[in-house]
Gaussian input, Z-matrix of N, CA and C with variables (Angstrom, degrees):
# hf/3-21g

backbone

0 1
 N
 C     1     B1
 C     2     B2     1     A1
 N     3     B3     2     A2     1     D1
 C     4     B4     3     A3     2     D2
 C     5     B5     4     A4     3     D3
 N     6     B6     5     A5     4     D4
 C     7     B7     6     A6     5     D5
 C     8     B8     7     A7     6     D6
 N     9     B9     8     A8     7     D7
 C    10    B10     9     A9     8     D8
 C    11    B11    10    A10     9     D9
 N    12    B12    11    A11    10    D10
 C    13    B13    12    A12    11    D11
 C    14    B14    13    A13    12    D12
 N    15    B15    14    A14    13    D13
 C    16    B16    15    A15    14    D14
 C    17    B17    16    A16    15    D15
 N    18    B18    17    A17    16    D16
 C    19    B19    18    A18    17    D17
 C    20    B20    19    A19    18    D18
 N    21    B21    20    A20    19    D19
 C    22    B22    21    A21    20    D20
 C    23    B23    22    A22    21    D21
 N    24    B24    23    A23    22    D22
 C    25    B25    24    A24    23    D23
 C    26    B26    25    A25    24    D24
 N    27    B27    26    A26    25    D25
 C    28    B28    27    A27    26    D26
 C    29    B29    28    A28    27    D27
 N    30    B30    29    A29    28    D28
 C    31    B31    30    A30    29    D29
 C    32    B32    31    A31    30    D30
 N    33    B33    32    A32    31    D31
 C    34    B34    33    A33    32    D32
 C    35    B35    34    A34    33    D33
 N    36    B36    35    A35    34    D34
 C    37    B37    36    A36    35    D35
 C    38    B38    37    A37    36    D36
 N    39    B39    38    A38    37    D37
 C    40    B40    39    A39    38    D38
 C    41    B41    40    A40    39    D39
 N    42    B42    41    A41    40    D40
 C    43    B43    42    A42    41    D41
 C    44    B44    43    A43    42    D42
 N    45    B45    44    A44    43    D43
 C    46    B46    45    A45    44    D44
 C    47    B47    46    A46    45    D45
 N    48    B48    47    A47    46    D46
 C    49    B49    48    A48    47    D47
 C    50    B50    49    A49    48    D48
 N    51    B51    50    A50    49    D49
 C    52    B52    51    A51    50    D50
 C    53    B53    52    A52    51    D51
 N    54    B54    53    A53    52    D52
 C    55    B55    54    A54    53    D53
 C    56    B56    55    A55    54    D54
 N    57    B57    56    A56    55    D55
 C    58    B58    57    A57    56    D56
 C    59    B59    58    A58    57    D57
 N    60    B60    59    A59    58    D58
 C    61    B61    60    A60    59    D59
 C    62    B62    61    A61    60    D60
 N    63    B63    62    A62    61    D61
 C    64    B64    63    A63    62    D62
 C    65    B65    64    A64    63    D63
 N    66    B66    65    A65    64    D64
 C    67    B67    66    A66    65    D65
 C    68    B68    67    A67    66    D66
 N    69    B69    68    A68    67    D67
 C    70    B70    69    A69    68    D68
 C    71    B71    70    A70    69    D69
 N    72    B72    71    A71    70    D70
 C    73    B73    72    A72    71    D71
 C    74    B74    73    A73    72    D72
 N    75    B75    74    A74    73    D73
 C    76    B76    75    A75    74    D74
 C    77    B77    76    A76    75    D75
 N    78    B78    77    A77    76    D76
 C    79    B79    78    A78    77    D77
 C    80    B80    79    A79    78    D78
 N    81    B81    80    A80    79    D79
 C    82    B82    81    A81    80    D80
 C    83    B83    82    A82    81    D81
 N    84    B84    83    A83    82    D82
 C    85    B85    84    A84    83    D83
 C    86    B86    85    A85    84    D84
 N    87    B87    86    A86    85    D85
 C    88    B88    87    A87    86    D86
 C    89    B89    88    A88    87    D87
 N    90    B90    89    A89    88    D88
 C    91    B91    90    A90    89    D89
 C    92    B92    91    A91    90    D90
 N    93    B93    92    A92    91    D91
 C    94    B94    93    A93    92    D92
 C    95    B95    94    A94    93    D93
 N    96    B96    95    A95    94    D94
 C    97    B97    96    A96    95    D95
 C    98    B98    97    A97    96    D96
 N    99    B99    98    A98    97    D97
 C   100   B100    99    A99    98    D98
 C   101   B101   100   A100    99    D99
 N   102   B102   101   A101   100   D100
 C   103   B103   102   A102   101   D101
 C   104   B104   103   A103   102   D102
 N   105   B105   104   A104   103   D103
 C   106   B106   105   A105   104   D104
 C   107   B107   106   A106   105   D105
 N   108   B108   107   A107   106   D106
 C   109   B109   108   A108   107   D107
 C   110   B110   109   A109   108   D108
 N   111   B111   110   A110   109   D109
 C   112   B112   111   A111   110   D110
 C   113   B113   112   A112   111   D111
 N   114   B114   113   A113   112   D112
 C   115   B115   114   A114   113   D113
 C   116   B116   115   A115   114   D114
 N   117   B117   116   A116   115   D115
 C   118   B118   117   A117   116   D116
 C   119   B119   118   A118   117   D117
 N   120   B120   119   A119   118   D118
 C   121   B121   120   A120   119   D119
 C   122   B122   121   A121   120   D120
 N   123   B123   122   A122   121   D121
 C   124   B124   123   A123   122   D122
 C   125   B125   124   A124   123   D123
 N   126   B126   125   A125   124   D124
 C   127   B127   126   A126   125   D125
 C   128   B128   127   A127   126   D126
 N   129   B129   128   A128   127   D127
 C   130   B130   129   A129   128   D128
 C   131   B131   130   A130   129   D129
 N   132   B132   131   A131   130   D130
 C   133   B133   132   A132   131   D131
 C   134   B134   133   A133   132   D132
 N   135   B135   134   A134   133   D133
 C   136   B136   135   A135   134   D134
 C   137   B137   136   A136   135   D135
 N   138   B138   137   A137   136   D136
 C   139   B139   138   A138   137   D137
 C   140   B140   139   A139   138   D138
 N   141   B141   140   A140   139   D139
 C   142   B142   141   A141   140   D140
 C   143   B143   142   A142   141   D141
 N   144   B144   143   A143   142   D142
 C   145   B145   144   A144   143   D143
 C   146   B146   145   A145   144   D144
 N   147   B147   146   A146   145   D145
 C   148   B148   147   A147   146   D146
 C   149   B149   148   A148   147   D147
 N   150   B150   149   A149   148   D148
 C   151   B151   150   A150   149   D149
 C   152   B152   151   A151   150   D150
 N   153   B153   152   A152   151   D151
 C   154   B154   153   A153   152   D152
 C   155   B155   154   A154   153   D153
 N   156   B156   155   A155   154   D154
 C   157   B157   156   A156   155   D155
 C   158   B158   157   A157   156   D156
 N   159   B159   158   A158   157   D157
 C   160   B160   159   A159   158   D158
 C   161   B161   160   A160   159   D159
 N   162   B162   161   A161   160   D160
 C   163   B163   162   A162   161   D161
 C   164   B164   163   A163   162   D162
 N   165   B165   164   A164   163   D163
 C   166   B166   165   A165   164   D164
 C   167   B167   166   A166   165   D165
 N   168   B168   167   A167   166   D166
 C   169   B169   168   A168   167   D167
 C   170   B170   169   A169   168   D168
 N   171   B171   170   A170   169   D169
 C   172   B172   171   A171   170   D170
 C   173   B173   172   A172   171   D171
 N   174   B174   173   A173   172   D172
 C   175   B175   174   A174   173   D173
 C   176   B176   175   A175   174   D174
 N   177   B177   176   A176   175   D175
 C   178   B178   177   A177   176   D176
 C   179   B179   178   A178   177   D177
 N   180   B180   179   A179   178   D178
 C   181   B181   180   A180   179   D179
 C   182   B182   181   A181   180   D180
 N   183   B183   182   A182   181   D181
 C   184   B184   183   A183   182   D182
 C   185   B185   184   A184   183   D183
 N   186   B186   185   A185   184   D184
 C   187   B187   186   A186   185   D185
 C   188   B188   187   A187   186   D186
 N   189   B189   188   A188   187   D187
 C   190   B190   189   A189   188   D188
 C   191   B191   190   A190   189   D189
 N   192   B192   191   A191   190   D190
 C   193   B193   192   A192   191   D191
 C   194   B194   193   A193   192   D192
 N   195   B195   194   A194   193   D193
 C   196   B196   195   A195   194   D194
 C   197   B197   196   A196   195   D195
 N   198   B198   197   A197   196   D196
 C   199   B199   198   A198   197   D197
 C   200   B200   199   A199   198   D198
 N   201   B201   200   A200   199   D199
 C   202   B202   201   A201   200   D200
 C   203   B203   202   A202   201   D201
 N   204   B204   203   A203   202   D202
 C   205   B205   204   A204   203   D203
 C   206   B206   205   A205   204   D204
 N   207   B207   206   A206   205   D205
 C   208   B208   207   A207   206   D206
 C   209   B209   208   A208   207   D207
 N   210   B210   209   A209   208   D208
 C   211   B211   210   A210   209   D209
 C   212   B212   211   A211   210   D210
 N   213   B213   212   A212   211   D211
 C   214   B214   213   A213   212   D212
 C   215   B215   214   A214   213   D213
 N   216   B216   215   A215   214   D214
 C   217   B217   216   A216   215   D215
 C   218   B218   217   A217   216   D216
 N   219   B219   218   A218   217   D217
 C   220   B220   219   A219   218   D218
 C   221   B221   220   A220   219   D219
 N   222   B222   221   A221   220   D220
 C   223   B223   222   A222   221   D221
 C   224   B224   223   A223   222   D222
 N   225   B225   224   A224   223   D223
 C   226   B226   225   A225   224   D224
 C   227   B227   226   A226   225   D225
 N   228   B228   227   A227   226   D226
 C   229   B229   228   A228   227   D227
 C   230   B230   229   A229   228   D228
 N   231   B231   230   A230   229   D229
 C   232   B232   231   A231   230   D230
 C   233   B233   232   A232   231   D231
 N   234   B234   233   A233   232   D232
 C   235   B235   234   A234   233   D233
 C   236   B236   235   A235   234   D234
 N   237   B237   236   A236   235   D235
 C   238   B238   237   A237   236   D236
 C   239   B239   238   A238   237   D237
 N   240   B240   239   A239   238   D238
 C   241   B241   240   A240   239   D239
 C   242   B242   241   A241   240   D240
 N   243   B243   242   A242   241   D241
 C   244   B244   243   A243   242   D242
 C   245   B245   244   A244   243   D243
 N   246   B246   245   A245   244   D244
 C   247   B247   246   A246   245   D245
 C   248   B248   247   A247   246   D246
 N   249   B249   248   A248   247   D247
 C   250   B250   249   A249   248   D248
 C   251   B251   250   A250   249   D249
 N   252   B252   251   A251   250   D250
 C   253   B253   252   A252   251   D251
 C   254   B254   253   A253   252   D252
 N   255   B255   254   A254   253   D253
 C   256   B256   255   A255   254   D254
 C   257   B257   256   A256   255   D255
 N   258   B258   257   A257   256   D256
 C   259   B259   258   A258   257   D257
 C   260   B260   259   A259   258   D258
 N   261   B261   260   A260   259   D259
 C   262   B262   261   A261   260   D260
 C   263   B263   262   A262   261   D261
 N   264   B264   263   A263   262   D262
 C   265   B265   264   A264   263   D263
 C   266   B266   265   A265   264   D264
 N   267   B267   266   A266   265   D265
 C   268   B268   267   A267   266   D266
 C   269   B269   268   A268   267   D267
 N   270   B270   269   A269   268   D268
 C   271   B271   270   A270   269   D269
 C   272   B272   271   A271   270   D270
 N   273   B273   272   A272   271   D271
 C   274   B274   273   A273   272   D272
 C   275   B275   274   A274   273   D273
 N   276   B276   275   A275   274   D274
 C   277   B277   276   A276   275   D275
 C   278   B278   277   A277   276   D276
 N   279   B279   278   A278   277   D277
 C   280   B280   279   A279   278   D278
 C   281   B281   280   A280   279   D279
 N   282   B282   281   A281   280   D280
 C   283   B283   282   A282   281   D281
 C   284   B284   283   A283   282   D282

   B1=1.4617
   B2=1.5157
   B3=1.3359
   B4=1.4980
   B5=1.5203
   B6=1.3443
   B7=1.4706
   B8=1.5606
   B9=1.3325
   B10=1.4682
   B11=1.4920
   B12=1.3145
   B13=1.4623
   B14=1.5532
   B15=1.3813
   B16=1.4213
   B17=1.5515
   B18=1.2668
   B19=1.4347
   B20=1.5233
   B21=1.3216
   B22=1.4549
   B23=1.5221
   B24=1.2911
   B25=1.4330
   B26=1.5164
   B27=1.2897
   B28=1.4344
   B29=1.5348
   B30=1.3248
   B31=1.4760
   B32=1.5309
   B33=1.3289
   B34=1.4725
   B35=1.5460
   B36=1.2600
   B37=1.4823
   B38=1.4743
   B39=1.3404
   B40=1.4286
   B41=1.5114
   B42=1.2857
   B43=1.4320
   B44=1.5462
   B45=1.3630
   B46=1.4359
   B47=1.5510
   B48=1.3614
   B49=1.4467
   B50=1.5098
   B51=1.3252
   B52=1.4231
   B53=1.5167
   B54=1.3073
   B55=1.4457
   B56=1.5257
   B57=1.3216
   B58=1.4665
   B59=1.5398
   B60=1.3481
   B61=1.4405
   B62=1.5241
   B63=1.3119
   B64=1.4676
   B65=1.5492
   B66=1.3405
   B67=1.4389
   B68=1.5123
   B69=1.2817
   B70=1.5092
   B71=1.5188
   B72=1.3290
   B73=1.4513
   B74=1.5526
   B75=1.3134
   B76=1.4427
   B77=1.5263
   B78=1.2763
   B79=1.4876
   B80=1.5036
   B81=1.3591
   B82=1.4680
   B83=1.5316
   B84=1.2991
   B85=1.4100
   B86=1.4874
   B87=1.3557
   B88=1.5134
   B89=1.4532
   B90=1.3323
   B91=1.4715
   B92=1.5457
   B93=1.3181
   B94=1.4572
   B95=1.4892
   B96=1.3379
   B97=1.4238
   B98=1.5402
   B99=1.3628
   B100=1.4615
   B101=1.5484
   B102=1.2963
   B103=1.4862
   B104=1.4545
   B105=1.3265
   B106=1.4721
   B107=1.5634
   B108=1.3329
   B109=1.4616
   B110=1.5368
   B111=1.3544
   B112=1.4006
   B113=1.5285
   B114=1.3062
   B115=1.4972
   B116=1.5369
   B117=1.2823
   B118=1.4573
   B119=1.5603
   B120=1.3374
   B121=1.4684
   B122=1.5252
   B123=1.3486
   B124=1.4514
   B125=1.5465
   B126=1.3540
   B127=1.4615
   B128=1.4939
   B129=1.3474
   B130=1.4566
   B131=1.5316
   B132=1.3392
   B133=1.4656
   B134=1.5302
   B135=1.3025
   B136=1.4730
   B137=1.5376
   B138=1.3414
   B139=1.4621
   B140=1.5271
   B141=1.3449
   B142=1.4818
   B143=1.5704
   B144=1.3031
   B145=1.4722
   B146=1.5436
   B147=1.3422
   B148=1.4315
   B149=1.5025
   B150=1.3607
   B151=1.4831
   B152=1.4870
   B153=1.3371
   B154=1.4213
   B155=1.5254
   B156=1.3291
   B157=1.4521
   B158=1.5471
   B159=1.3071
   B160=1.4652
   B161=1.5269
   B162=1.2987
   B163=1.4461
   B164=1.4981
   B165=1.3184
   B166=1.4622
   B167=1.4735
   B168=1.3102
   B169=1.5298
   B170=1.5154
   B171=1.2773
   B172=1.4545
   B173=1.4719
   B174=1.3237
   B175=1.4484
   B176=1.5008
   B177=1.3076
   B178=1.4740
   B179=1.5393
   B180=1.2876
   B181=1.4471
   B182=1.5161
   B183=1.3058
   B184=1.4564
   B185=1.5118
   B186=1.3339
   B187=1.4714
   B188=1.4877
   B189=1.2891
   B190=1.4714
   B191=1.5006
   B192=1.3555
   B193=1.4421
   B194=1.5538
   B195=1.3701
   B196=1.4150
   B197=1.5075
   B198=1.2972
   B199=1.4509
   B200=1.5094
   B201=1.3450
   B202=1.4663
   B203=1.5487
   B204=1.3052
   B205=1.4458
   B206=1.5561
   B207=1.2955
   B208=1.4434
   B209=1.5321
   B210=1.2836
   B211=1.4601
   B212=1.5002
   B213=1.3122
   B214=1.4556
   B215=1.4839
   B216=1.3574
   B217=1.4617
   B218=1.5242
   B219=1.3284
   B220=1.4088
   B221=1.5045
   B222=1.3132
   B223=1.4721
   B224=1.5450
   B225=1.3075
   B226=1.4890
   B227=1.5301
   B228=1.3405
   B229=1.4505
   B230=1.4847
   B231=1.3493
   B232=1.4144
   B233=1.5232
   B234=1.3058
   B235=1.4634
   B236=1.5550
   B237=1.3140
   B238=1.4672
   B239=1.4873
   B240=1.3325
   B241=1.4591
   B242=1.4971
   B243=1.3163
   B244=1.5071
   B245=1.4719
   B246=1.3374
   B247=1.4407
   B248=1.5005
   B249=1.3648
   B250=1.4301
   B251=1.5393
   B252=1.3520
   B253=1.4627
   B254=1.5303
   B255=1.2905
   B256=1.4830
   B257=1.4965
   B258=1.3023
   B259=1.4672
   B260=1.4855
   B261=1.3570
   B262=1.4735
   B263=1.4924
   B264=1.2939
   B265=1.5003
   B266=1.5968
   B267=1.2878
   B268=1.4372
   B269=1.5109
   B270=1.3859
   B271=1.4537
   B272=1.5622
   B273=1.3386
   B274=1.4820
   B275=1.5639
   B276=1.3092
   B277=1.4271
   B278=1.5084
   B279=1.3518
   B280=1.4595
   B281=1.4821
   B282=1.3375
   B283=1.4321
   B284=1.5058
   A1=110.84
   A2=117.36
   A3=122.10
   A4=109.70
   A5=116.09
   A6=118.99
   A7=112.05
   A8=113.58
   A9=119.28
   A10=111.01
   A11=118.73
   A12=123.59
   A13=108.40
   A14=118.56
   A15=121.31
   A16=111.84
   A17=117.37
   A18=120.12
   A19=114.71
   A20=116.39
   A21=120.31
   A22=116.05
   A23=117.35
   A24=120.96
   A25=112.83
   A26=116.74
   A27=120.96
   A28=108.58
   A29=117.38
   A30=120.92
   A31=111.51
   A32=117.76
   A33=121.01
   A34=106.13
   A35=115.54
   A36=120.98
   A37=111.70
   A38=115.65
   A39=122.00
   A40=111.14
   A41=119.80
   A42=122.99
   A43=103.74
   A44=116.24
   A45=119.96
   A46=112.44
   A47=114.90
   A48=119.08
   A49=106.55
   A50=117.41
   A51=122.84
   A52=111.29
   A53=118.65
   A54=120.81
   A55=108.01
   A56=116.09
   A57=121.42
   A58=109.77
   A59=115.34
   A60=121.50
   A61=105.30
   A62=114.57
   A63=121.84
   A64=109.34
   A65=115.52
   A66=119.49
   A67=116.23
   A68=116.63
   A69=119.67
   A70=110.52
   A71=115.30
   A72=123.59
   A73=108.54
   A74=115.19
   A75=123.50
   A76=111.99
   A77=117.77
   A78=123.30
   A79=110.76
   A80=115.35
   A81=120.19
   A82=109.48
   A83=114.93
   A84=121.33
   A85=110.80
   A86=117.66
   A87=123.78
   A88=107.38
   A89=115.37
   A90=118.89
   A91=108.86
   A92=116.32
   A93=122.08
   A94=110.65
   A95=117.82
   A96=123.86
   A97=111.88
   A98=114.78
   A99=117.26
   A100=112.26
   A101=116.13
   A102=118.68
   A103=114.16
   A104=117.95
   A105=119.48
   A106=110.01
   A107=117.02
   A108=119.93
   A109=111.69
   A110=115.91
   A111=121.06
   A112=111.84
   A113=116.65
   A114=122.97
   A115=108.62
   A116=118.33
   A117=122.95
   A118=110.93
   A119=114.09
   A120=114.84
   A121=113.08
   A122=115.89
   A123=119.05
   A124=109.50
   A125=116.77
   A126=120.29
   A127=113.01
   A128=115.66
   A129=118.32
   A130=113.04
   A131=113.91
   A132=119.25
   A133=111.05
   A134=116.31
   A135=122.11
   A136=109.19
   A137=118.17
   A138=121.85
   A139=114.90
   A140=115.17
   A141=123.65
   A142=110.46
   A143=116.76
   A144=122.11
   A145=107.99
   A146=116.99
   A147=123.65
   A148=109.87
   A149=117.49
   A150=118.86
   A151=110.69
   A152=120.11
   A153=124.35
   A154=112.69
   A155=117.26
   A156=118.84
   A157=112.61
   A158=115.74
   A159=122.64
   A160=111.89
   A161=119.61
   A162=121.80
   A163=111.92
   A164=115.36
   A165=123.91
   A166=110.28
   A167=116.21
   A168=121.10
   A169=110.72
   A170=115.79
   A171=123.50
   A172=109.24
   A173=117.13
   A174=123.30
   A175=108.14
   A176=119.58
   A177=121.69
   A178=108.72
   A179=116.10
   A180=121.63
   A181=110.65
   A182=117.71
   A183=122.36
   A184=111.14
   A185=115.55
   A186=121.49
   A187=113.68
   A188=116.74
   A189=119.50
   A190=112.87
   A191=115.94
   A192=120.85
   A193=110.49
   A194=115.81
   A195=121.68
   A196=113.11
   A197=116.69
   A198=122.76
   A199=109.65
   A200=117.44
   A201=121.93
   A202=107.41
   A203=119.97
   A204=123.52
   A205=111.05
   A206=114.86
   A207=117.96
   A208=111.80
   A209=118.95
   A210=123.81
   A211=108.88
   A212=118.10
   A213=120.56
   A214=114.57
   A215=113.80
   A216=121.23
   A217=112.50
   A218=117.29
   A219=122.97
   A220=115.95
   A221=117.35
   A222=120.58
   A223=113.77
   A224=116.97
   A225=120.73
   A226=113.16
   A227=118.13
   A228=122.21
   A229=110.96
   A230=116.68
   A231=119.66
   A232=116.92
   A233=114.73
   A234=119.12
   A235=107.25
   A236=114.87
   A237=117.46
   A238=109.96
   A239=115.41
   A240=120.76
   A241=110.34
   A242=115.96
   A243=115.77
   A244=111.60
   A245=120.47
   A246=123.69
   A247=109.65
   A248=116.90
   A249=120.22
   A250=108.37
   A251=117.25
   A252=119.00
   A253=112.18
   A254=117.36
   A255=123.86
   A256=106.59
   A257=114.60
   A258=121.57
   A259=104.44
   A260=113.05
   A261=117.33
   A262=113.32
   A263=119.00
   A264=118.11
   A265=112.65
   A266=116.47
   A267=120.38
   A268=113.42
   A269=118.01
   A270=117.65
   A271=110.62
   A272=115.33
   A273=113.81
   A274=106.10
   A275=115.97
   A276=120.71
   A277=108.06
   A278=115.43
   A279=117.66
   A280=113.03
   A281=117.69
   A282=120.11
   A283=110.63
   D1=-36.62
   D2=-179.40
   D3=-60.41
   D4=-41.68
   D5=179.75
   D6=-62.92
   D7=-41.73
   D8=178.68
   D9=-63.53
   D10=-43.98
   D11=-179.95
   D12=-65.64
   D13=-41.79
   D14=178.33
   D15=-61.58
   D16=-34.73
   D17=-176.25
   D18=-89.21
   D19=-34.19
   D20=-176.81
   D21=-115.38
   D22=-7.19
   D23=-172.19
   D24=82.60
   D25=176.14
   D26=-178.80
   D27=-79.50
   D28=113.30
   D29=-176.98
   D30=-79.16
   D31=-41.35
   D32=-178.32
   D33=-113.81
   D34=138.53
   D35=178.29
   D36=-72.86
   D37=168.38
   D38=170.17
   D39=-86.68
   D40=147.63
   D41=179.71
   D42=-113.12
   D43=119.93
   D44=-176.13
   D45=-125.31
   D46=164.58
   D47=172.55
   D48=-137.85
   D49=153.23
   D50=178.81
   D51=-60.40
   D52=137.12
   D53=-179.76
   D54=-86.53
   D55=133.35
   D56=176.05
   D57=-115.80
   D58=142.08
   D59=172.77
   D60=-130.41
   D61=120.88
   D62=-178.27
   D63=55.94
   D64=38.70
   D65=176.13
   D66=82.63
   D67=-2.03
   D68=-176.79
   D69=-115.38
   D70=145.56
   D71=179.08
   D72=-68.01
   D73=136.78
   D74=-177.53
   D75=-97.32
   D76=-16.89
   D77=-174.74
   D78=88.83
   D79=3.14
   D80=177.66
   D81=-111.87
   D82=170.18
   D83=-177.60
   D84=-125.76
   D85=154.92
   D86=175.30
   D87=-118.07
   D88=140.28
   D89=179.78
   D90=-84.58
   D91=123.98
   D92=176.81
   D93=-93.18
   D94=-30.81
   D95=175.77
   D96=-147.77
   D97=124.43
   D98=-179.68
   D99=119.01
   D100=20.73
   D101=178.37
   D102=-60.92
   D103=-36.66
   D104=177.92
   D105=-70.68
   D106=-36.32
   D107=175.17
   D108=-62.63
   D109=-41.85
   D110=178.14
   D111=-62.09
   D112=-42.94
   D113=178.57
   D114=-61.54
   D115=-41.20
   D116=178.98
   D117=-66.98
   D118=-40.37
   D119=175.74
   D120=-65.39
   D121=-39.65
   D122=179.29
   D123=-62.78
   D124=-38.85
   D125=176.63
   D126=-61.78
   D127=-42.01
   D128=-179.95
   D129=-67.40
   D130=-33.51
   D131=176.25
   D132=-69.63
   D133=-42.39
   D134=179.15
   D135=-63.69
   D136=-36.51
   D137=175.95
   D138=-81.55
   D139=3.95
   D140=179.66
   D141=59.79
   D142=32.22
   D143=176.42
   D144=-94.95
   D145=-14.25
   D146=169.64
   D147=-135.74
   D148=147.11
   D149=179.66
   D150=-69.83
   D151=159.08
   D152=177.00
   D153=-64.31
   D154=-25.11
   D155=179.93
   D156=-101.48
   D157=25.72
   D158=176.35
   D159=-56.63
   D160=123.06
   D161=179.99
   D162=-72.90
   D163=136.48
   D164=177.62
   D165=-123.99
   D166=124.29
   D167=174.47
   D168=-67.08
   D169=127.06
   D170=-178.82
   D171=-129.94
   D172=137.04
   D173=169.02
   D174=-99.17
   D175=120.38
   D176=-179.39
   D177=-95.53
   D178=127.65
   D179=-178.18
   D180=-130.71
   D181=164.21
   D182=179.84
   D183=-72.18
   D184=163.11
   D185=-176.74
   D186=-60.01
   D187=-42.91
   D188=-178.89
   D189=-63.50
   D190=-43.57
   D191=177.69
   D192=-66.60
   D193=-35.33
   D194=176.61
   D195=-62.42
   D196=-42.46
   D197=178.46
   D198=-63.78
   D199=-44.68
   D200=-178.95
   D201=-64.29
   D202=-44.96
   D203=-178.39
   D204=-63.97
   D205=-43.15
   D206=179.61
   D207=-63.98
   D208=-42.08
   D209=177.03
   D210=-62.92
   D211=-44.06
   D212=179.56
   D213=-63.67
   D214=-46.30
   D215=-177.84
   D216=-65.12
   D217=-34.12
   D218=-177.04
   D219=-98.99
   D220=6.26
   D221=-171.85
   D222=-59.72
   D223=-26.44
   D224=-178.02
   D225=-96.55
   D226=3.40
   D227=-175.30
   D228=-100.57
   D229=146.41
   D230=177.21
   D231=-67.10
   D232=-48.29
   D233=-179.19
   D234=-104.75
   D235=123.53
   D236=-175.13
   D237=-123.15
   D238=120.41
   D239=171.82
   D240=-95.33
   D241=138.61
   D242=-177.59
   D243=-71.50
   D244=-56.55
   D245=177.08
   D246=-131.74
   D247=150.32
   D248=172.96
   D249=-110.11
   D250=109.83
   D251=-176.58
   D252=-65.04
   D253=136.36
   D254=177.88
   D255=-141.85
   D256=162.12
   D257=168.25
   D258=-131.72
   D259=100.20
   D260=-171.95
   D261=-59.96
   D262=-30.52
   D263=-179.07
   D264=-70.45
   D265=-18.09
   D266=175.76
   D267=-70.00
   D268=-39.43
   D269=-173.59
   D270=-124.91
   D271=-24.68
   D272=-170.84
   D273=-141.11
   D274=144.41
   D275=172.50
   D276=-84.71
   D277=131.77
   D278=179.59
   D279=-80.50
   D280=126.36
   D281=-178.58
   D282=-100.27

């Protein structure tokens, strides 16, 4: 996937939701859809094939919709993670 993103760019955006801890916003996001794309982007940044401030299109959705989307996207997979915590400002600029 990293090679595809390097050659064609990110075709599908990441879908994220605000991270909450004890009911409060943390200023971070969690990926509801696109965890493999995020991992590929992180690899490209680590390999210096993309800059650390590379902009990534993200669709921000509510937590309920994020849970539904995550369950739907992962329904055919054996191991299912509910959300993948990220902090977009650490590695990617949110577009």
